[in-house]
GUFI-624398 format. One record per residue (C-alpha): residue in three letters; x, y, z. Coordinates in steps of 0.02 Angstrom, whole numbers, plus 50000, padded with zeros to 5 digits. Layout:
BEGIN
ALAXYZ/...
This chain:
BEGIN
MET472665806154204/SER473355805154021/GLN473405814953860/THR472115806753745/PHE472145807553546/ASN470805798853458/LEU471525795153277/CYS470565795853136/ILE470845786552959/ALA471565794052784/THR470395794252674/GLU471055797852509/LYS470895779452444/ILE469755773352577/ALA468645768552432/ASP469995758352350/ASP470485750752545/ALA468795746652562/GLN468505736752409/GLN470275728452428/LEU469695722052588/GLY467905716152563/VAL467035729352673/SER465985744652670/ILE466905761852680/ASP465775763852854/THR466655749052921/LEU468285756252889/GLY467605772752965/ALA467155764653114/ILE469035757453156/GLN469435767853321/VAL471185770453366/VAL471645778353521/VAL473355784553616/HIS473415789353777/ALA475185797553834/THR475615794853997/ILE477125803554089/MET477765790354233/GLN478945794154364/GLN479055776754436/PRO480165763654415/GLN481075778254313/LEU480425792854219/HIS479435790154049/LEU478275794553928/GLN477185780553933/LEU476145777453758/THR474785765953757/TYR473935761453597/GLN472205754753578/ILE471635747453410/ILE469645742453410/LEU469095733253247/PRO467145733553208/THR466985715553115/GLN467875698153116/SER468525699952929/LEU469485715252989/VAL470355704653121/GLY470665689453006/GLN471475702452891/LEU472605711253018/ASP474395710553035/TRP474625710253210/PRO476315699353277/THR476165691353457/TRP477445700953563/LYS478835690253612/GLU480415694353721/VAL481635688353600/ASN480905699253470/VAL481325715753589/GLY482745727153497/PHE483195740153368/THR482675734753213/ASP482485747453037/TYR480865749952934/LEU479595744553044/TRP478505755752942/GLU478385743652795/GLU477165733252918/SER475975737253055/CYS476785750753160/LEU476405760453313/GLU477085778253286/CYS477395793953386/PHE478245809353330/LEU479155821653457/THR479705839753440/GLY480405853753555/ASN480265868053434/SER479015880753484/ILE477395880553359/ASN476215893853349/ASN474625884153323/HIS473805900053255/ASP475095903853122/MET475735888153059/ALA476765898952937/ASP477985901853077/ILE478535883353089/SER480425881953078/SER480995872852951/ASN482705870353059/SER482045859853207/THR482645843453245/TYR481095831353303/ILE481175810153352/GLU480205796653281/VAL479855781953368/ASN479495767053287/ALA478755751153383/SER478235734053315/PRO476685723953391/ASP477855709853420/GLY479345719553534/ARG480415727953385/TYR480955746153377/ALA481715761453324/LEU482055779253393/TYR482705791753245/GLN483135809453254/PHE482905820153103/ASP483855839353080/SER482195844152991/TYR480815839052898/ARG481415820152835/ASN483225827752833/PRO484415817752845/THR483575809252697/THR484555793252724/LEU483635778552737/PRO483485770652863/PRO483645786352954/PRO484895792553095/ARG484585782953271/LEU484475794753408/LEU485815791753540/LEU485815795453719/ALA486945809753788/ASN488565800753771/GLY488355800553573/ARG488635782853560/THR487205773653654/PRO485645771953547/ALA484045776953643/LYS482815760153673/ILE480955758753737/SER480255748753872/TRP478945737153849/THR477545734754012/ASP476545717554068/ARG475225725553956/ALA476155721453779/ASN475025705253743/THR473315711953766/HIS471965706653622/VAL470235707053712/SER468555706653628/SER467635718153766/ILE467935735253749/ASN467435749353835/ALA465465755553851/ASN465805772753772/ALA466795762553612/SER465385749253596/LYS464075764153572/LYS464995772053410/LEU464845755753344/SER463525745853232/LYS462455733053343/THR462845721453201/HIS464625721953219/THR465795711453350/PRO467215721253400/HIS469045716753449/SER470345727153530/PHE472145725453505/GLU473355735753634/ARG475225739253654/THR475875750253789/PHE477855754553794/GLY478825770753893/VAL479985780753793/PRO481525787053922/LEU481185806953980/ASP482245819654080/LYS481485830154200/LEU481855849854192/SER480535856954287/SER478995850554371/GLN478075854954211/ASN479375852654093/PHE480025837454025/ALA481405831653891/ILE482235817753782/ASN483755818453770/ASN483835837053834/MET482375842553683/THR480985848853784/ILE479345841653710/GLU478075854653659/HIS477345845153512/ILE476905827053503/HIS476115816853349/PRO475525799253392/CYS474975788253235/VAL474685771953181/ILE475035762553032/LEU473985744953012/TRP474135731952874/PHE472845720852821/GLY473805710452680/GLU474335722052560/THR473215733752612/THR473895748452714/LEU472845761452824/TYR473595776052899/PHE473005783653073/ALA473285800953148/PRO472455813353257/THR472475824053080/HIS473055820552923/ALA474045829652773/SER473325824552608/PRO474055814852555/PRO474535806552718/ASP476105810752789/PHE476665809052982/HIS478185821852972/ASP477135837452920/ARG477355846053089/ARG475915856753047/TYR474725844053088/TRP475495840053261/SER474675842353429/ARG475295852053575/PHE475985841253708/ASP475135844953873/PRO476295839054027/ALA474865845754159/THR473635832554079/ALA475055817854063/LEU475685819654218/LEU475045803054309/ASN474915806254509/GLN475615789154554/LEU475485789754737/ALA473475794054694/SER473575781054582/SER474335768254695/ILE473135772154838/ALA471675768154737/THR472475752054674/GLU472715747754861/ARG470865750554879/
């Protein structure tokens, strides 16, 4: 199983974005971005994040900044948000979804950035956008010296024209959709059967999001948006559901063998 997030486009300037890209507002609204968060226990425990982007027209495909994944590119790189970027925010702070005013201003959180071409960055913040330095401080392993890394899967270069039936039903019959996909893993620690952590921070909330660049036009996608868009605003983050995200790999491997 996976915890699945359907991301929506930020609409504050969608009319201007559509005009710049030469498409309709409805066409931009038809862009689909889905993120699957899965806890994998092999070959090592990690949170696997799969990003699927479905563009409804060839016009948008031609304008999308989506570089080819290459092994030589894999490595820590800052400022990836200035290009098309796959992101995810994680925090262990307990947030009361019924009273957003209870959010603590002192909670640490982690930001994960990944470029479609293989570059990545992991940052740690003490509180909202703090420290304010750019680039932000790197997320270090428990030894306090080694930067944390992500691991890419064999599916890293997926770009297919076919999409699943449910997605195709949402698109106009005049559209020719194209799907782009990337998958990578973030290392985890196991605290209990239903309690997982990254560098001793229990994951309780998650916020997968995506920045897509089409030439000079930037589109922002998240499950829900602040106004104006602000991925760091934890009031809009979702509760992490480890029971849903935890993959029964034994059952999965048996089904694959059959």
